[in-house]
C-alpha beads as a LAMMPS data file, in Angstrom:
LAMMPS data file: protein, C-alpha beads

132 atoms
131 bonds

1 atom types
1 bond types

-500.0 500.0 xlo xhi
-500.0 500.0 ylo yhi
-500.0 500.0 zlo zhi

Masses

1 110.0

Atoms # bond

1 1 1 144.506 -51.626 -80.612
2 1 1 146.341 -51.516 -77.329
3 1 1 148.429 -54.276 -75.831
4 1 1 146.825 -56.859 -73.567
5 1 1 148.048 -57.240 -69.971
6 1 1 149.128 -60.881 -70.168
7 1 1 150.299 -60.984 -66.548
8 1 1 146.660 -60.868 -65.432
9 1 1 145.750 -63.914 -67.565
10 1 1 146.657 -66.244 -64.699
11 1 1 149.041 -69.060 -63.904
12 1 1 147.416 -71.649 -66.185
13 1 1 147.827 -69.310 -69.166
14 1 1 151.443 -68.552 -68.261
15 1 1 152.307 -72.231 -67.803
16 1 1 150.652 -73.194 -71.090
17 1 1 152.816 -70.674 -72.966
18 1 1 155.966 -71.988 -71.221
19 1 1 155.331 -75.673 -72.003
20 1 1 156.982 -77.032 -75.144
21 1 1 154.356 -76.850 -77.900
22 1 1 154.652 -76.168 -81.576
23 1 1 152.482 -73.275 -82.683
24 1 1 151.173 -71.865 -85.926
25 1 1 151.681 -68.405 -87.346
26 1 1 148.946 -67.137 -89.651
27 1 1 149.506 -64.165 -91.927
28 1 1 147.251 -62.597 -94.527
29 1 1 148.223 -62.993 -98.169
30 1 1 148.202 -59.776 -100.200
31 1 1 146.095 -61.349 -102.966
32 1 1 143.219 -62.220 -100.620
33 1 1 143.786 -65.956 -100.916
34 1 1 143.508 -68.141 -97.778
35 1 1 145.896 -67.202 -94.959
36 1 1 149.477 -68.412 -94.980
37 1 1 149.744 -70.758 -91.958
38 1 1 153.043 -72.326 -90.900
39 1 1 154.349 -74.202 -87.855
40 1 1 156.691 -72.159 -85.652
41 1 1 158.192 -72.018 -82.202
42 1 1 156.919 -69.072 -80.163
43 1 1 158.171 -67.456 -77.009
44 1 1 155.971 -65.150 -74.982
45 1 1 157.156 -62.380 -72.670
46 1 1 154.222 -61.867 -70.303
47 1 1 155.310 -58.518 -68.759
48 1 1 155.747 -56.805 -72.153
49 1 1 153.022 -58.696 -74.035
50 1 1 155.451 -59.516 -76.831
51 1 1 155.554 -62.867 -78.636
52 1 1 158.600 -63.747 -80.728
53 1 1 159.315 -66.118 -83.602
54 1 1 162.802 -66.640 -85.026
55 1 1 163.064 -67.358 -88.738
56 1 1 165.104 -66.693 -91.847
57 1 1 164.728 -63.250 -93.356
58 1 1 164.020 -64.902 -96.718
59 1 1 161.097 -66.960 -95.373
60 1 1 157.630 -66.375 -96.777
61 1 1 156.297 -65.421 -93.338
62 1 1 158.953 -62.718 -92.875
63 1 1 158.347 -61.409 -96.391
64 1 1 154.563 -61.288 -95.885
65 1 1 155.049 -59.208 -92.739
66 1 1 157.705 -57.094 -94.423
67 1 1 158.917 -53.692 -93.362
68 1 1 155.365 -52.366 -93.057
69 1 1 154.283 -54.944 -90.462
70 1 1 151.096 -57.007 -90.562
71 1 1 148.282 -58.391 -88.454
72 1 1 148.992 -62.006 -87.433
73 1 1 147.694 -64.802 -85.230
74 1 1 149.777 -67.271 -83.213
75 1 1 148.036 -70.412 -82.006
76 1 1 148.985 -73.455 -79.951
77 1 1 146.840 -76.489 -79.212
78 1 1 147.184 -79.326 -76.737
79 1 1 144.095 -81.520 -76.746
80 1 1 141.191 -79.419 -75.517
81 1 1 143.517 -76.656 -74.340
82 1 1 144.270 -73.982 -76.883
83 1 1 145.292 -70.357 -77.030
84 1 1 145.501 -67.823 -79.852
85 1 1 147.430 -64.574 -79.626
86 1 1 146.539 -61.870 -82.130
87 1 1 148.492 -58.715 -82.769
88 1 1 150.612 -56.600 -85.036
89 1 1 153.881 -58.161 -86.172
90 1 1 157.088 -56.451 -87.210
91 1 1 160.351 -57.944 -88.428
92 1 1 163.410 -57.097 -86.315
93 1 1 166.906 -57.374 -87.744
94 1 1 168.972 -55.864 -84.914
95 1 1 171.620 -58.261 -83.599
96 1 1 170.705 -57.680 -79.934
97 1 1 167.008 -58.395 -80.669
98 1 1 167.956 -61.585 -82.523
99 1 1 170.272 -62.749 -79.703
100 1 1 167.531 -62.154 -77.123
101 1 1 164.973 -64.062 -79.200
102 1 1 167.389 -66.974 -79.730
103 1 1 168.041 -67.149 -75.962
104 1 1 164.294 -67.241 -75.266
105 1 1 163.744 -69.891 -77.959
106 1 1 166.528 -72.079 -76.504
107 1 1 164.899 -71.885 -73.054
108 1 1 161.509 -73.085 -74.325
109 1 1 162.569 -75.478 -77.097
110 1 1 166.257 -76.143 -77.803
111 1 1 169.281 -74.266 -79.090
112 1 1 168.494 -73.411 -82.734
113 1 1 170.937 -74.068 -85.534
114 1 1 173.116 -71.202 -86.717
115 1 1 171.453 -68.985 -89.302
116 1 1 173.240 -65.836 -90.484
117 1 1 170.022 -64.713 -92.232
118 1 1 167.973 -64.962 -89.009
119 1 1 165.419 -62.290 -88.128
120 1 1 162.832 -62.003 -85.366
121 1 1 159.130 -61.661 -85.918
122 1 1 157.943 -59.651 -82.942
123 1 1 154.226 -59.524 -82.160
124 1 1 152.667 -57.036 -79.768
125 1 1 149.708 -59.033 -78.462
126 1 1 146.431 -57.115 -78.626
127 1 1 143.914 -59.948 -78.245
128 1 1 143.872 -63.365 -76.571
129 1 1 141.443 -66.198 -77.225
130 1 1 141.495 -69.668 -75.778
131 1 1 140.210 -72.503 -73.662
132 1 1 142.278 -73.575 -70.677

Bonds

1 1 1 2
2 1 2 3
3 1 3 4
4 1 4 5
5 1 5 6
6 1 6 7
7 1 7 8
8 1 8 9
9 1 9 10
10 1 10 11
11 1 11 12
12 1 12 13
13 1 13 14
14 1 14 15
15 1 15 16
16 1 16 17
17 1 17 18
18 1 18 19
19 1 19 20
20 1 20 21
21 1 21 22
22 1 22 23
23 1 23 24
24 1 24 25
25 1 25 26
26 1 26 27
27 1 27 28
28 1 28 29
29 1 29 30
30 1 30 31
31 1 31 32
32 1 32 33
33 1 33 34
34 1 34 35
35 1 35 36
36 1 36 37
37 1 37 38
38 1 38 39
39 1 39 40
40 1 40 41
41 1 41 42
42 1 42 43
43 1 43 44
44 1 44 45
45 1 45 46
46 1 46 47
47 1 47 48
48 1 48 49
49 1 49 50
50 1 50 51
51 1 51 52
52 1 52 53
53 1 53 54
54 1 54 55
55 1 55 56
56 1 56 57
57 1 57 58
58 1 58 59
59 1 59 60
60 1 60 61
61 1 61 62
62 1 62 63
63 1 63 64
64 1 64 65
65 1 65 66
66 1 66 67
67 1 67 68
68 1 68 69
69 1 69 70
70 1 70 71
71 1 71 72
72 1 72 73
73 1 73 74
74 1 74 75
75 1 75 76
76 1 76 77
77 1 77 78
78 1 78 79
79 1 79 80
80 1 80 81
81 1 81 82
82 1 82 83
83 1 83 84
84 1 84 85
85 1 85 86
86 1 86 87
87 1 87 88
88 1 88 89
89 1 89 90
90 1 90 91
91 1 91 92
92 1 92 93
93 1 93 94
94 1 94 95
95 1 95 96
96 1 96 97
97 1 97 98
98 1 98 99
99 1 99 100
100 1 100 101
101 1 101 102
102 1 102 103
103 1 103 104
104 1 104 105
105 1 105 106
106 1 106 107
107 1 107 108
108 1 108 109
109 1 109 110
110 1 110 111
111 1 111 112
112 1 112 113
113 1 113 114
114 1 114 115
115 1 115 116
116 1 116 117
117 1 117 118
118 1 118 119
119 1 119 120
120 1 120 121
121 1 121 122
122 1 122 123
123 1 123 124
124 1 124 125
125 1 125 126
126 1 126 127
127 1 127 128
128 1 128 129
129 1 129 130
130 1 130 131
131 1 131 132
């Protein structure tokens, strides 16, 4: 699937993804059991269509995505407003990618604690659902 042009989604969409909301990340388990769903902080780069999640490389979510990548869903809800971003996730370990993701996270949420095992889950958004 190709990336979605998030810039054309409108101001309300853009503002919703800039407001401070916790989100969920859903990944598929390899054994076919129910999805693995965890709370995360997400940043969204509208021009590139890339969503980012910072986490520890040892986390279950990073291990489920692994070096092969995986289909994921990111969702945030605020009352009747909600938005889900679907796409293909990869785990990035490059120091410049991690620094960029940390900077973005600090702008939306707060400065995260130090974590030498930090990685970035990067999602190229291919589908958007929602009600805003």
